[in-house]
N, C-alpha and C positions, 0 to 999 in steps of 0.2 A: 504493500501501500503506500503509496507517494505523500509526499507532504500536501499536495493540492486536493488529494481526495480525504485526506485527514480533515483539512481546513473545510471541505464541505460539509462533511459528517458533521463536524462540531456546530457550523453555522445552522445546519438544519435542526439540530437538538436545541439550540438556543431559540430560534425561530418557534419552535413547537412550544419551549417554556413560555416564551413572551405571550403567544397566542392564548396558552391555558390562564397565563396570570390576568390577561385582558378580560378572557370569558369570566373568570373568577371575580374578577373588578365588578363587571356588570352585574351579575347575580347579586353582589355584594350591595350594589347600590340600590337594589330593590328590596332589600331588608331594613328594617327600623334599625337605627344607630343603636349599638348596645349602651346601656346605662352604665357608668362605672361604679363598680360596687365599693362602698367604702369599707376598709378593713374594719373588722369588728373590735371595738375597743375592749380590752381586758381590763377589768376594774380590780384591783387588790383591796380585799377589805383587812 
C-alpha cells in the first residue's frame, strides 16, 4: 500500500466521522437542552 492510498483511506475515515458528527449534532439540536444538574450538597451535622 503506498502513501497516497493510505492518505485516501485516512481522509475517507475522517470524512465519515465528520458526517456522523454533523448528523448527531442535527439530531441533538432537536432535543431540548439538558438542564445542568446542581451537585447535591452534603450537609454535615
